[in-house]
N, C-alpha and C positions, 0 to 999 in steps of 0.2 A: 183558403190558403193553398190547397192542393193545386189549383189552377195556376197560382203564382210561382210555383216551384217546379212543376213537371211539364209545362207547356201544353196542358189540356185546353181544349176549346169549349166554348159554351154556346148554347142556342142563341143567346143575344148577339154574340160575335158573328155567328153564321147568318144571322138575319140582316146584317148590315152589308150593303153592296160596296161601300167604300170604307177602307180601314185606315186608321191613323197609326203613327208610330206608338203613341200612347196606348192605343188599344192592345197592341201586341205586348208592350211592356207590362200592362196590367195582368195579362194572362201568362206571364213568364215565358214568352216565346222569343228566343233570341233572333236577331236579324243578321243575315249575311247579305252582302252587296256584290253584285256582279252585273256588268252591262247587258249580257245576252244569256238567255236560258232557252234550251230546247227540251221539250217534254215528250218522252216516248222512248228514245234510245234505240229505235230500230233503224231500218235502212233509210227512212225519211229523215230522221235526225242526222244520220251519217252523211247523207248527200248534202244537207245544209251546212254542217260543220266543215266538211271537206271543201266546199266552195269558199267558205269564209277563211279557212286556213290558207288556201291558195291565194286569196285576196289580201293576205298579210295580217289577219287578226291573230293576236297572240293567244295561246291556250288559256292564259290567266284571265282573259276577258270573257270566257264562256264556261257554262256548265251544262252538262248533259244529265238530266234527271230521269232515272230508269230503274226498273227492277230486273233488267237484263244484264248478263255478263258480256255479251257480244252483240253488235248491231244486227247480225244475221239470225239471231236465235229464234225469234218468232217466225220469221220467214222459213227457216229450215224446218221448224215444227209443223207448220201448215203444209209445206211442200211434201214432207215425209208422209204425213197423214193422207195427203192426196195422191200417194203412190208415185212420187217423184224423188227417188233416192239420189245420192250424189252422182251416180253414173248416168242417170237419165237427163234428158234435155228439157230446159225451160222454154217458155213461150216468149222469147226476146231475141232481137236480131243481133248480129255481130257488133254493130256500132254502139249499142246501148250499154256502154261499159260503165258500170256503176262506180268503179274505183278510179276512173280517169275522166275528168271533165271534157277532155279534148276528143274522146272517142277513138283514139288511135294510139297504139295498135289495138284493133278489135279482137274479140274473142276468137274469131276464126284464125287469124294470123298467129295468135298466141298458141292455139291448139296445134297448128301445123308445125310450129317450131318445137313445142314440147314433145310431140309424138313423132317428129321427124318424118312427116308425110304431107304432101301438098294437097291432099283431098279437101280439107276445109277451105283453103284459099280458092280452089277450083269451084267449090260449091257456091261461094259468095260471088265469084265472078260470073257464074252462069245462072244464078237465081233470078226470078222464079221460072224462067223459060225452060232451061234444060235440067235444072235441079230444084229440089225443094229449098225453101228458105233455110239458111243455116241458123241454128239456135245453140246456145252454149250449154254445156253440161252443168248441172247444179253445183257440183263440187268445185268446178273451176271458178264460178262466181264467188262462192264463199271464201275460197282461198285468196282471191284477189282483194276482196273487201278486208279480210283480216290483215293482209300486207299493208294496205293503205291506212287502215286504222292505226297500226303501229307507227307508220311514218308520220302521221299528223298528230300523234300524241293523244289518241282517243281516251285512253284509260286515265290520263292525268286530268281530264275534264269530267269524267264519269263520276256521278255520285249515286250510289245504290239506295233505293228506297221507293216510296210511293207518293205521288202528288195527290194532295187532297182537294185543292181548289186554287184558282187564280182570281185575285180580287184587285180592284183598282185601289191605288194608294192616294190618300189625300194630298193634293198638291201636284200629282202627276206620277206616272210610271205604274208599276204593279208590285204586288206581293204574291209570291208563289208559296203556298203553304205545303210543306214537304215533311214527310215522316221518314227519316233516314233509317238505315239498317241499325239494329240494336248495337249499342256500343260505339257508334261513330259520331255521336253528338251528345252534348250534356243533358239535353231534354228530349222528350218524346217527339216534339215537332220543332221545326225551325221555319222561319219566313225568309224567303230569298227576295231581296229588293232588286228588281231588274227593270231596265228601261225598255228592253226588247224581249218579247216572249214568242217562241215558235212552237206550234203544236203539230206533232207528227205521231199521233197515238195509234195509227193503223186502223184496223177494223174495230168498230165499237163492240162487236160481238157477232157470233154466228146465230142466226135465227132459223129454226126449223119451219118446215111447212106446217100450217096450223093443224091439219089432221094427224100428222105424225107426232107433233108435240102433245096433242090431246091423248093419243094412244099411250105414249110413254108415261104421262102423268096418271092416266086412269088405271093402267095395269102395272105400273111400276116396272116396266120392261125396257131397260136401257141396253140390253144385250142384242136383241133381235132387230131393233130399229135404230140405226146409227146414221150419223152425218159424216160425210167424207172428210170434213175438216177436223174431226175429233179422232183420237186414237181408236182404231178398230181392227187391229191385227188379228184379234180373236176370230173375226169373220173368215179371213183367208186361211187361218190355221184349221178351222173347222171344215172348210172346203177340201183341205188336203186329207183330212181324216175320214170323211165319209161323203157319199153323194149328197149334194144339197141343191136347193133352188134359191136363187137370189133375185129379188126384184130391184132393179136400178131405176131411179128417177132423176131426170136431168138430161140435158143434151148440150152441155158446154164442154170446155176443155177438161174439167175435173171428171166429168162423166166418161169422157173418152179414155182418160188415164186409168180410171177404175176398171173399165171394161178390158183394157189392155192387160192390166195386172191379173184379172181373173182368167183371161184366155191364155196368158203366159203360163199360169200354173197348170192349166190343162195340157198345154203343149210340152212343157218342160218337166212337170212333176206328176203327171198322170191324174190330176184332179178330174172329177166327173161332174162338174158344176153345170147346172142348167140355168140359163140367164133369161129373165123376162125383162124387157126394157119398155117402160111405160112413158109415152109421150102425151103431153097435154095438147100440143099442136103438132102438125106434121107438114112442114114446108117441103115443097118440091119445086124444081126449076129455079129460075133466076129471081132473086129477091132484091128490092131496092129500086131507087129512081135512076133510070138510065141516064138522066141528064147530069147526075152527080157521081154515082158509083153503083155498081151492081155486084152481087156475090152469088155464087151458086148454092143450091140446096139439093140434097139427094137423100131419099129414104129417111126423112125426119131431121137430118142434120143440116145446119147452115155453116158453110165453110168460109173462113177468113184467116189469113196467115197469122194475124195478131188481133188482139181484142178490139182494136180500132184500125181503120185503114192507115197506112203509113203517112198519108198527107195530113192526118189529124195532128201529127206531132210537129210538123214544120212546113207544110205545104198549103195548098189552097183551102183545104177543109179547116185547117187551124184558123186562118185569117177570116174565113167565113163565119166560124163560130164566135169569134171575138166581137163580131158586130151584131150578134143576136141577143134579144132579151126575152124574158117571160116564157110563154108557151112555145114560141118559135125555137128557143134554145132547147127546151125539153124534147121537142119533136126531132130536132137535128141530132142530139146526142143519142136518142133512142134509135134513130135511123142508121147512124154510122156504127153504133155499138150493138146492143142487144145480145141475145144468147147466140154464141157461135163457137166453133172449134177449129183447130188447125187441120188442114187437109194433108195428113201424114199417111203415106202409103202403107206403112207397116200395120197400123191398127185398122185401116180400111180393109186391107186384105183379110185380117182376122175376122172382122164382122161378116164379110162376104162368105168366108168359109164356114163360120158359125151358123149363118142362116141356111146355107146349103146342107150342112150336116145335122141341122135340127137342134143344136144346143143353144142357139141364140134366136129368140123370137121377140117380136115387137107387138105392143098393144097401144091403142089410142083411146083416150077418154079422160074425163074428169073424175076425181075421187069423191065418192059419196061417204064412205066410212072405212076406217081401219080398225080391225078388232081381231081377237084370237079366233083362229079357225076352229070350227066345231069338230070334235073327235080327234084332234091332233095337236101337236105342239107348234104348228105353223101359225103365221099371221095372214089373215085374209083381208084383201083390199077390194072393196066393192067399187066398181067404176060405172059411169054412165057414158056410153059410146056416142059418137056423133049422130047416129040414127036414133038416139034416145032409148037404146037398149040397155040392159043391165048385165054386167059381167063380174065374175069374182076371180081374182088372181091370188093363189096361195103360194107362199114362199117361206123358206126357213129364215131368211133375213131380208130386210128392206134397207137399201143403201141410198141415202138421200144425197145426191150430188147436184142439187139445184143452185147451190151457192148463194142462198139468201143471206143478206147482211142485215144485222140488227139496226134499229133506229139510233140516231146519234145520242139521244138522251139516255140510252142505256150505259153510256160511258159517264162516269161520275163527274169528271172535269168538264166535259162538254155540256152536260145537263146544267151544271152550275153556271157556266158562261151564258147559256140561254136565259137563265133566271136572274142572274145578277150582273153579268159582264157587258150586256148590251149587244151580244151576238144574236144573229138571226139566221133563219133558214133560207136556202136558195130554192130555186124552182124544182129541185129534186129532193128537197128535204134535208140536205146536208148543210154544212156551214157556208154562209154567204160570204164570198171573198171578192176582192177587187181583181183587176187583171194582173196586179203584182202580188197577189195572194195575201194581201192584208185583210184581216177579218173585219168586215164592215160593222160599224157601231161600237168598236172596242177601243178606239184611240182615246188616250187620256193624257192631256198635257203633251209632253214630249214623248210619251210612251206609245209604242206601236206593237200590235199583236199580229202574227202571221200564222198561216196554216198550210200544210201540204199533204198530199196523199189522198186516200179514198174518201176521207171526211169532207173533201172539197168537190167531189163529183157533182156536176151540175153548174159549175162556174164557166169561165170563158176558155177553158182548156179541157179537152176531152180525155186524153190519156194520162190522167193524174195518177192512176194506180199502176204505174209501170216504172222501170228503171229510168228510162229517158224522161218520163213525166216528173219524177222526183228531182232529177237534175235540172230540168227546165224551171220548176218552181224554185229550187234553191238559187239559181242564177237570177231569176226575177227578184227574189227577196234580197239577195246580195246587192243587186243594183239599187234597190230602194234604200237599203241600209247605207250604202256608199253615199247616196245623195244627202243623208243625214249625218255624214261624217264618221260613221262607225268603222268603215273599212275602205281600202283603196279601190279604185276602179280597175277593172281587169282590161287594160289596154294591150296592144299587140306585144310590146316589149316585155311587160311583166308576164303575160301569158306564155310567151316563148321561154323565158327564163324559168318559169315554174314547171313547164313541161319537161325541161331538161333535168330539173331536180327530181321530178317524178320518175323519169326514166332511170335515174341513178339511185333511186330509193333514198334520197336525201330529204330531210325535213324541210318544209316550206320556209 
């Protein structure tokens, strides 16, 4: 009887891949109905809902299911941990305006107007020949998203809680099993009946390098060995208190930000930190196929303004990728992406000065073991060099900035979709989606399921994990929904009228 009054689930219910209305009634789980549900509530969900609101969908036809209070909350958390506070700049261009589908005015013009100086506009006009690419300050992005969220009525659509699973409904459509915040529903769980489901759950999780994870679990040391995406301010605080040595692993944008933070503390606050930077590979010279694109490498770093070449978002590389399948698609994505960082002069100068002054040193090799150093409180990393020699690197802290992402099945909803929803993996192990971002194998009657963001990397669009990529996916999905009668098509007249509303901060 408890299951009939509290909304509890049973093993028998979870074993069924298709649920009936009667199944839920028998478990005392009430049903809510809404045409469209987006799961995640971060900036991927925000981009999707924003596109649909601009296209004329009423807020009453949509729900946002999330444990977040604001769409930028997770992004802000990861950026702050990665040493990108509000005043620092992100890796996104001026036109990738998350709060504005039209991309104008861009972040550069907005900053020029706000600060009353023409510098940002001049930088955009002369990039990348005379100036570095303009990138927006993190705080500027957050503020603009909060403004747009208020304009489109985000909080009227938001339901706080946790999604347990998405199951097909007998006869068509889907049930989204949802655990609302305590006190907001009469039972522990509710089932939301929706025709359209959108998944934008972000990163399934952060995965450590195996040797570092083994060290943490073996020695129960979560203080000396940390990941750049998890809170680790205690490392920088300790560096300010006493001379320390830190071993940094990784050579992407997060590694460069971490190194800049460490050296900033040396320059501005008198820290005496010694840096050892461990590389697994050490590219030099030009990388890539000269027939398609090339990018420079120097002293172990590969430089590229953005995580993919700009033509991947809307140029020839985008159209080339859309025509590839299987291993050809994997090779292409790896070639145009891979580990790289932005060629910013400020931190390049810092590394050059650090190498000259002796506080920044580099090491090359693969890790054999990570264990406590003998006779000290440090951590010892044993490496095998390219010449098959053995070296030992001792440090007070190891900071992992490799950016490894967990497998998608580590996210409960995605794992359940693979097991019960008909979803499959693409060539890079993420969710397999069509060119319009519909999740393959999950269509059910008139119901359709879509996904966007990093969980779709490996599909027909490279830059899915970016502001512009999230907007591209949202517009592709909106077009697919319009063809099924859920929203209006965004023609020239409606688009113009909606931009004017956006400019005046009037609700769509």
